[in-house]
MILO-251510 format. One record per residue (C-alpha): chain; residue number from 0; x, y, z; residue in one letter. Coordinates in Angstrom, 3 decimals. Example, Ala and Ser with C-alpha at 12.3 -4.5 7.8 and 13.67 -1.06 7.14 Angstrom:
SITE | chaine | num | c1 | c2 | c3 | residu
SITE | A | 0 | 12.300 | -4.500 | 7.800 | a
SITE | A | 1 | 13.670 | -1.060 | 7.140 | s
! end
This chain:
SITE | chaine | num | c1 | c2 | c3 | residu
SITE | A | 0 | 12.116 | -22.581 | -21.364 | x
SITE | A | 1 | 10.157 | -23.944 | -24.063 | x
SITE | A | 2 | 7.788 | -21.187 | -23.671 | x
SITE | A | 3 | 10.108 | -18.259 | -23.340 | x
SITE | A | 4 | 11.641 | -19.401 | -26.694 | x
SITE | A | 5 | 8.406 | -19.989 | -28.497 | x
SITE | A | 6 | 7.509 | -16.214 | -27.508 | x
SITE | A | 7 | 10.876 | -14.688 | -28.586 | x
SITE | A | 8 | 10.690 | -16.618 | -32.064 | x
SITE | A | 9 | 7.245 | -15.303 | -32.590 | x
SITE | A | 10 | 7.991 | -11.675 | -31.573 | x
SITE | A | 11 | 11.221 | -12.101 | -33.962 | x
SITE | A | 12 | 9.026 | -13.637 | -36.971 | x
SITE | A | 13 | 6.604 | -10.516 | -36.400 | x
SITE | A | 14 | 9.466 | -8.256 | -36.907 | x
SITE | A | 15 | 10.670 | -9.632 | -39.556 | x
SITE | A | 16 | 7.501 | -9.518 | -41.763 | x
SITE | A | 17 | 7.559 | -5.727 | -40.984 | x
SITE | A | 18 | 10.985 | -5.344 | -42.127 | x
SITE | A | 19 | 11.191 | -7.994 | -44.762 | x
SITE | A | 20 | 13.099 | -5.661 | -47.202 | x
SITE | A | 21 | 14.965 | -3.649 | -44.742 | x
SITE | A | 22 | 18.724 | -2.620 | -45.608 | x
SITE | A | 23 | 20.926 | -3.084 | -42.689 | x
SITE | A | 24 | 21.628 | 0.648 | -42.786 | x
SITE | A | 25 | 17.911 | 1.166 | -41.856 | x
SITE | A | 26 | 18.178 | -0.844 | -38.674 | x
SITE | A | 27 | 18.744 | 0.109 | -35.113 | x
SITE | A | 28 | 19.084 | -1.544 | -31.558 | x
SITE | A | 29 | 18.015 | -0.175 | -28.256 | x
SITE | A | 30 | 19.390 | -2.042 | -24.997 | x
SITE | A | 31 | 18.509 | -0.903 | -21.459 | x
SITE | A | 32 | 16.404 | -1.189 | -18.581 | x
SITE | A | 33 | 12.833 | -1.751 | -18.936 | x
SITE | A | 34 | 10.150 | -1.185 | -16.046 | x
SITE | A | 35 | 6.359 | -2.485 | -16.199 | x
SITE | A | 36 | 4.467 | -0.712 | -13.511 | x
SITE | A | 37 | 0.943 | -1.730 | -13.464 | x
SITE | A | 38 | -2.061 | 0.665 | -13.162 | x
SITE | A | 39 | -4.074 | -2.453 | -11.928 | x
SITE | A | 40 | -7.694 | -2.979 | -11.369 | x
SITE | A | 41 | -9.936 | -6.275 | -10.854 | x
SITE | A | 42 | -13.502 | -7.591 | -10.197 | x
SITE | A | 43 | -13.737 | -8.540 | -6.693 | x
SITE | A | 44 | -12.539 | -11.792 | -5.098 | x
SITE | A | 45 | -16.390 | -12.777 | -4.308 | x
SITE | A | 46 | -15.510 | -16.353 | -3.707 | x
SITE | A | 47 | -12.850 | -15.184 | -0.778 | x
SITE | A | 48 | -14.908 | -12.782 | 0.666 | x
SITE | A | 49 | -18.114 | -15.241 | 0.914 | x
SITE | A | 50 | -15.973 | -18.004 | 2.488 | x
SITE | A | 51 | -13.835 | -15.744 | 4.523 | x
SITE | A | 52 | -17.184 | -13.626 | 5.627 | x
SITE | A | 53 | -15.816 | -10.360 | 4.348 | x
SITE | A | 54 | -18.032 | -7.368 | 2.714 | x
SITE | A | 55 | -19.127 | -8.054 | -0.649 | x
SITE | A | 56 | -16.884 | -6.047 | -3.177 | x
SITE | A | 57 | -14.204 | -5.281 | -0.410 | x
SITE | A | 58 | -11.229 | -7.115 | -2.216 | x
SITE | A | 59 | -9.519 | -7.339 | -5.370 | x
SITE | A | 60 | -6.326 | -8.400 | -7.192 | x
SITE | A | 61 | -3.078 | -6.165 | -7.323 | x
SITE | A | 62 | -0.128 | -6.946 | -9.263 | x
SITE | A | 63 | 3.759 | -5.363 | -8.436 | x
SITE | A | 64 | 6.168 | -3.576 | -10.855 | x
SITE | A | 65 | 9.178 | -5.491 | -12.107 | x
SITE | A | 66 | 12.247 | -4.315 | -14.242 | x
SITE | A | 67 | 14.115 | -6.150 | -16.825 | x
SITE | A | 68 | 16.474 | -5.977 | -19.647 | x
SITE | A | 69 | 14.862 | -4.485 | -22.284 | x
SITE | A | 70 | 15.987 | -5.220 | -26.364 | x
SITE | A | 71 | 14.153 | -3.097 | -28.757 | x
SITE | A | 72 | 14.638 | -3.412 | -32.579 | x
SITE | A | 73 | 13.879 | -0.311 | -35.190 | x
SITE | A | 74 | 13.461 | -0.353 | -38.952 | x
SITE | A | 75 | 13.157 | 2.978 | -40.618 | x
SITE | A | 76 | 10.912 | 3.189 | -43.608 | x
SITE | A | 77 | 11.754 | 6.868 | -44.434 | x
SITE | A | 78 | 12.618 | 10.302 | -42.734 | x
SITE | A | 79 | 9.205 | 10.197 | -40.471 | x
SITE | A | 80 | 8.032 | 6.362 | -40.193 | x
SITE | A | 81 | 9.767 | 3.360 | -38.105 | x
SITE | A | 82 | 8.573 | 0.079 | -37.058 | x
SITE | A | 83 | 9.556 | -1.162 | -33.889 | x
SITE | A | 84 | 9.486 | -4.297 | -31.880 | x
SITE | A | 85 | 9.568 | -4.157 | -28.114 | x
SITE | A | 86 | 10.900 | -7.509 | -26.321 | x
SITE | A | 87 | 12.350 | -8.289 | -22.760 | x
SITE | A | 88 | 13.507 | -10.683 | -20.431 | x
SITE | A | 89 | 10.784 | -12.044 | -18.940 | x
SITE | A | 90 | 8.949 | -10.031 | -16.321 | x
SITE | A | 91 | 7.997 | -11.462 | -12.597 | x
SITE | A | 92 | 5.030 | -10.163 | -11.208 | x
SITE | A | 93 | 3.553 | -10.921 | -7.503 | x
SITE | A | 94 | -0.082 | -11.086 | -7.231 | x
SITE | A | 95 | -1.412 | -10.193 | -3.591 | x
SITE | A | 96 | -5.245 | -9.242 | -2.350 | x
SITE | A | 97 | -5.784 | -5.452 | -2.005 | x
SITE | A | 98 | -8.646 | -4.443 | 0.685 | x
SITE | A | 99 | -9.880 | -5.877 | 4.045 | x
SITE | A | 100 | -8.363 | -7.420 | 6.800 | x
SITE | A | 101 | -6.645 | -9.472 | 4.627 | x
SITE | A | 102 | -5.023 | -6.617 | 2.474 | x
SITE | A | 103 | -1.369 | -7.432 | 1.184 | x
SITE | A | 104 | -2.019 | -11.444 | 1.334 | x
SITE | A | 105 | -0.273 | -13.372 | -1.522 | x
SITE | A | 106 | -2.184 | -15.069 | -3.912 | x
SITE | A | 107 | 0.715 | -16.016 | -6.062 | x
SITE | A | 108 | 3.368 | -15.009 | -8.842 | x
SITE | A | 109 | 3.532 | -15.291 | -12.438 | x
SITE | A | 110 | 5.803 | -14.213 | -15.509 | x
SITE | A | 111 | 5.117 | -12.924 | -18.835 | x
SITE | A | 112 | 6.748 | -12.099 | -22.030 | x
SITE | A | 113 | 4.929 | -8.878 | -23.842 | x
SITE | A | 114 | 6.303 | -8.525 | -27.309 | x
SITE | A | 115 | 4.957 | -5.413 | -28.942 | x
SITE | A | 116 | 4.945 | -4.040 | -32.476 | x
SITE | A | 117 | 4.389 | -0.384 | -32.890 | x
SITE | A | 118 | 4.593 | 2.103 | -35.923 | x
SITE | A | 119 | 6.315 | 5.207 | -34.804 | x
SITE | A | 120 | 5.908 | 8.541 | -36.214 | x
SITE | A | 121 | 9.080 | 10.914 | -36.082 | x
SITE | A | 122 | 8.474 | 14.563 | -35.740 | x
SITE | A | 123 | 12.145 | 15.969 | -36.798 | x
SITE | A | 124 | 14.461 | 15.105 | -39.409 | x
SITE | A | 125 | 17.968 | 15.768 | -39.715 | x
SITE | A | 126 | 18.615 | 16.381 | -36.065 | x
SITE | A | 127 | 20.154 | 14.827 | -32.886 | x
SITE | A | 128 | 17.308 | 14.987 | -30.986 | x
SITE | A | 129 | 14.444 | 12.744 | -32.543 | x
SITE | A | 130 | 11.278 | 12.942 | -30.906 | x
SITE | A | 131 | 8.520 | 10.049 | -31.804 | x
SITE | A | 132 | 4.979 | 8.945 | -30.972 | x
SITE | A | 133 | 3.605 | 5.594 | -31.658 | x
SITE | A | 134 | 0.575 | 2.986 | -31.825 | x
SITE | A | 135 | 0.737 | -0.584 | -32.081 | x
SITE | A | 136 | -0.287 | -3.889 | -30.716 | x
SITE | A | 137 | 0.884 | -6.348 | -27.921 | x
SITE | A | 138 | 0.574 | -9.640 | -27.197 | x
SITE | A | 139 | 1.523 | -10.893 | -23.723 | x
SITE | A | 140 | 1.879 | -14.534 | -22.786 | x
SITE | A | 141 | 1.777 | -15.661 | -19.114 | x
SITE | A | 142 | 3.728 | -18.704 | -17.897 | x
SITE | A | 143 | 5.085 | -20.521 | -14.845 | x
SITE | A | 144 | 1.968 | -19.112 | -12.696 | x
SITE | A | 145 | 1.388 | -20.556 | -9.078 | x
SITE | A | 146 | -0.430 | -19.931 | -5.801 | x
SITE | A | 147 | 1.408 | -18.755 | -2.577 | x
SITE | A | 148 | 2.520 | -20.912 | 0.323 | x
SITE | A | 149 | 0.367 | -18.165 | 2.091 | x
SITE | A | 150 | -2.861 | -18.850 | 0.151 | x
SITE | A | 151 | -2.292 | -22.310 | 0.305 | x
SITE | A | 152 | -2.328 | -22.090 | 4.066 | x
SITE | A | 153 | -5.154 | -19.919 | 4.317 | x
SITE | A | 154 | -7.312 | -22.029 | 2.029 | x
SITE | A | 155 | -6.425 | -25.031 | 4.400 | x
SITE | A | 156 | -7.713 | -22.700 | 7.567 | x
SITE | A | 157 | -10.798 | -21.681 | 6.142 | x
SITE | A | 158 | -11.304 | -25.634 | 5.278 | x
SITE | A | 159 | -11.600 | -25.068 | 1.656 | x
SITE | A | 160 | -8.662 | -27.441 | 0.852 | x
SITE | A | 161 | -6.732 | -30.026 | 2.597 | x
SITE | A | 162 | -2.999 | -30.700 | 2.425 | x
SITE | A | 163 | -3.376 | -33.237 | -0.128 | x
SITE | A | 164 | -5.076 | -31.059 | -2.500 | x
SITE | A | 165 | -3.501 | -29.678 | -5.781 | x
SITE | A | 166 | -4.250 | -25.854 | -5.695 | x
SITE | A | 167 | -2.836 | -23.838 | -8.802 | x
SITE | A | 168 | -3.133 | -20.592 | -10.279 | x
SITE | A | 169 | -3.386 | -19.746 | -14.325 | x
SITE | A | 170 | -3.748 | -16.184 | -16.231 | x
SITE | A | 171 | -5.277 | -16.007 | -19.761 | x
SITE | A | 172 | -3.135 | -14.706 | -22.368 | x
SITE | A | 173 | -3.834 | -11.149 | -23.894 | x
SITE | A | 174 | -4.151 | -8.776 | -26.920 | x
SITE | A | 175 | -4.133 | -5.166 | -26.717 | x
SITE | A | 176 | -3.646 | -1.575 | -28.091 | x
SITE | A | 177 | -0.394 | 0.209 | -26.974 | x
SITE | A | 178 | 0.561 | 3.735 | -27.259 | x
SITE | A | 179 | 4.061 | 5.109 | -27.122 | x
SITE | A | 180 | 5.948 | 8.301 | -26.446 | x
SITE | A | 181 | 9.836 | 9.035 | -26.405 | x
SITE | A | 182 | 12.904 | 10.411 | -28.378 | x
SITE | A | 183 | 16.242 | 8.874 | -29.463 | x
SITE | A | 184 | 19.477 | 11.275 | -29.173 | x
SITE | A | 185 | 22.406 | 10.729 | -31.759 | x
SITE | A | 186 | 25.632 | 11.091 | -30.160 | x
SITE | A | 187 | 27.508 | 10.020 | -33.318 | x
SITE | A | 188 | 26.949 | 8.092 | -36.526 | x
SITE | A | 189 | 26.394 | 4.708 | -34.552 | x
SITE | A | 190 | 25.756 | 5.637 | -31.011 | x
SITE | A | 191 | 23.186 | 7.326 | -29.139 | x
SITE | A | 192 | 20.392 | 7.219 | -26.054 | x
SITE | A | 193 | 17.018 | 6.030 | -26.266 | x
SITE | A | 194 | 13.994 | 6.740 | -24.025 | x
SITE | A | 195 | 10.462 | 5.340 | -24.402 | x
SITE | A | 196 | 7.123 | 5.506 | -22.242 | x
SITE | A | 197 | 4.499 | 3.124 | -23.530 | x
SITE | A | 198 | 0.735 | 2.539 | -21.988 | x
SITE | A | 199 | -0.261 | -0.712 | -22.794 | x
SITE | A | 200 | -3.897 | -2.390 | -22.425 | x
SITE | A | 201 | -3.143 | -5.961 | -20.691 | x
SITE | A | 202 | -6.335 | -7.783 | -19.700 | x
SITE | A | 203 | -6.487 | -11.085 | -18.429 | x
SITE | A | 204 | -8.507 | -13.809 | -16.212 | x
SITE | A | 205 | -6.815 | -15.054 | -13.441 | x
SITE | A | 206 | -8.307 | -18.736 | -12.479 | x
SITE | A | 207 | -7.234 | -20.501 | -9.035 | x
SITE | A | 208 | -8.046 | -24.111 | -9.235 | x
SITE | A | 209 | -8.257 | -26.762 | -6.978 | x
SITE | A | 210 | -7.607 | -30.435 | -8.336 | x
SITE | A | 211 | -8.511 | -28.722 | -11.491 | x
SITE | A | 212 | -11.658 | -27.265 | -10.707 | x
SITE | A | 213 | -11.979 | -23.584 | -10.401 | x
SITE | A | 214 | -12.855 | -22.170 | -7.248 | x
SITE | A | 215 | -12.122 | -18.467 | -7.961 | x
SITE | A | 216 | -11.839 | -16.475 | -11.289 | x
SITE | A | 217 | -11.345 | -12.795 | -11.601 | x
SITE | A | 218 | -10.993 | -10.325 | -14.296 | x
SITE | A | 219 | -7.445 | -8.705 | -13.951 | x
SITE | A | 220 | -6.762 | -5.158 | -15.817 | x
SITE | A | 221 | -2.864 | -4.735 | -15.546 | x
SITE | A | 222 | -2.909 | -1.938 | -17.889 | x
SITE | A | 223 | 0.861 | -0.936 | -17.158 | x
SITE | A | 224 | 2.681 | 2.006 | -17.913 | x
SITE | A | 225 | 5.952 | 0.795 | -19.391 | x
SITE | A | 226 | 9.241 | 3.172 | -19.587 | x
SITE | A | 227 | 12.564 | 2.124 | -21.042 | x
SITE | A | 228 | 15.818 | 4.068 | -20.608 | x
SITE | A | 229 | 18.832 | 2.532 | -22.939 | x
SITE | A | 230 | 21.887 | 2.861 | -25.651 | x
SITE | A | 231 | 20.891 | 3.202 | -28.918 | x
SITE | A | 232 | 23.307 | 1.425 | -31.774 | x
SITE | A | 233 | 22.485 | 2.085 | -35.507 | x
SITE | A | 234 | 24.162 | 0.176 | -38.316 | x
! end
């Protein structure tokens, strides 16, 4: 919980800096469903392959999709330029093996918060339909990561670990570029609809440890497509 609160505070602080001179009439809030769909790839699980007698380069790590409550804040600088902070409730992902005879073997799970600050360019002014594109930076904080019971059982079966060993999973935090496109649709002076799709560069190193010593490190490129559909409220 402390990690979640710290990340939210950092995200709000970043947006506060961007909109320090904002008037309330220039602020809008978007609330809705936000989905993170990884376009993942990784280096091979070379240690797993060696221990299990699998062909070299036959496995990699895969990450599943997840949907959460999205919350974005917009500050309109002028008719064309807006700053947007994208936040959400924590995403949860399962990590598994992809490839070879152990395809689908659960490796573990993790949670993350990916606050993203973007500069948006809006093409049309004085219109109910308001398309935009954006570019910005993402920070992804991983937490509550852990290995699966299935991986623990597999490691014991391969005699890599025993029942008394502490097996853990960690993922490094990530900074990366974010690209965005979408539109707002004005229903009246205060209410509207919001749609956006973003491509985010999220790269991390996953590390499986036994009693604190690393037994398998793998570079994972998550690089998700992020889609949000929500309700828009303008002050």
